[in-house]
N, C-alpha and C positions, 0 to 999 in steps of 0.2 A: 503494499501498500502506498502511497506518496502522498502523504498530506498537501502538497504544493499543487496538485490537482482535485482536489477535492471539494466539492459543493455542500454545504449544509445547512436543512431547510429546519426550524425549530416552532415550534407551536407553545405556548405557554399555558398550561390549563390552572397551577395555581403558584402563587408565590412571587417574588422580584429578583432581577438580579441586572447587573450592570455589566456591559462590554465595552473595554477599553481599547482600543487599539494603539500600536505601538507610536502612530502618528498624534496621539493627543484625544483624536474623538473618541466621545463618552455616549456612549447610548444606555438607557435604562428601559427595564423591559417587564410587564405586570400580567398577570391571569388575561387572557384575550388575546395578546399579541402574537403575532407571526413574525419572523424575517429570516432572511438568508444570511450563511456567512461564506462569501466569495473564497475561490483557492489562493494560497499564500496568503489568508489573513493571520496576522502574529499580532497580538496582545492579552489583555487577562480578563476572566470571566470570575467576576464577584456575585455570591451569592447573598443576597439581603435579607431574603427571607425563604425557606425551603422551598424549591423548585418541585413541581410536577411537569413533565414535558413530555413531548412525541418529538422525534427528530427522525430525519434521512439524511442519510450520505451517501451523495452519489461521486463515486470514483470515475474520471474519465482519462 
């Protein structure tokens, strides 16, 4: 597996988290939000409240 080519789709059912890219962009997610992490992303995933999520990873 090569994470440089992986796409990740996430849907948050419960909880809250912050995703901060190495470029400084900070995005907060909560229940009901969905988002995609593009290939090559580097950064930090910080859980603020326990998360329950669905996710799909696609390797190309």
